C-alpha angles and dihedrals in degrees: 000000000000090000092057091047090051092051091049090051092050092050092049093049091048091052090051092049111095118240102254094183095057108107123226122257092252092052092045092050092047093051106035110345096080089058091058090048092050090049092051091049090050092050091048091048090053097043098043096078090047092051090047092053091048093050090046090053092058096039120111092217111087095208140087097211098058098031119114129212090236104041118213091216128028132200140173095213091106089063096043093049090059090062097036112127093014126109137181118257138164107264146075108309094028093220135080121197131186119248093246094051131079109256095216095149089054091051092051092048091049092053093049092047095047095043093047095049095042095044092049093048092046091050093051093046093045094048093050092046092047091051090051093050094042104041109019126071117215139145114279096020095128092044089051092053092050091047092053090050093049093048091052091055090074118071116245095234089067087075094056094121094048093045092048093050092045093053090044089056092047090051091060090047097046104025098155136034118251112232134182134188113275093242091066087063101036099051097052089044093054092045091050093047094049092045092050091049092050092049091048092052092049095048093044098232119193120271096260093060091044090054090053090050092050091050090049092048092049091049091049092050091047091049090050092050090050090051090050090051094048096044138238093281092073110105129212120212108238096177121013129222112265126201142060119348092022130113091222091060092047092050091050089054091048092052092068095044106081104006091104096052093043090049091055092048095048092044091055090052092047091051089062091060111093114253089217088082090060092047092050091049092049090052088057090052101261119156126223090263091051091051092049098044099039104031115016099036096053091047093050096048094107094059091040092056093049092048091048092053093047092047093046092052092047094051093042091058098036113129115163101061093039091050093052100040100040123057104159113098093218090054095050121122125228094265096047092044093057089058089070091065092061101034090123133037096226100037099045114138100216095168093055094043089052091051090046090051091053092049092043092054091055097083091051092049092048090049091054092046092051095044100034094109091051092047092052092047090048092051091047090050090049091051092049091048 
């Protein structure tokens, strides 16, 4: 009992004792407090334009001069007008808009499609080229690296005339898309999937390859069921139309835009990987493709993810090339479509363009939220390297 009373007395005296080690507010602000204040000011400086655009998108006043940060009246009509006259349908793109309406959903879909295809193709081409420059030894390798660097010194829009004439020539060569009935694609796909699964079972492949075969077989069956549901009149594009006012031509132009820079970045990351891993794999009988796909590619995933995100954002917001090479309103991208809202000083629809900016930023935000763990790990790996 006395022990408990003694401990209670000690605790009470300790609570009454002032904390001598606690710094004063002036000392705390001089040492660390100003950093918190600077960080808060930086965050406010970055979030203020976003908050202003959001409040402008729900404001009833369609003007930027008389709009207030806290609107007296709010509305969602700016968002609904973007989708007015458009409806969901089964197709590609999965939207159908009337001729008198603004096809904003189609523009957004076009930008996501073009950026996704072009960024993925750029990443594959850059990774293969970087592996060749980093790991293989062949004549002209150094000259090729210098040539890539010199070509990237000139902006791509300097070649507008050459690109325009090239796509104009391709338009006369490939004027129409080549389509075939969907059954000509589904039947060979199912036969190939079933045959690959049977061969894999007979050879006794390891479980990883069997899982890939099962996924492929399931996808082929699902695609066949979808084709059966849609009907045999549904066509599949075997070879697309290439030229001006086509997404294929724009993607082909984008493919040559940042391959050189991405190749240099990936090559620098691959050079940091020890070559002893390649030598050990070659001793075990691995080919160059095995080394790339099973050793180099998994180790370079952090830089590949970062490059993909940067490339996707750059292509998603690209305006100059898309404005010059595409003239059809239904083929516009998100960036070129927004230009129609402000084509005149006195008829600009600032409320709708603010709402379109908020919706257009959603895919980028979702991409960062999904890949944030990979981005952080890539940046940590870059700092350690």
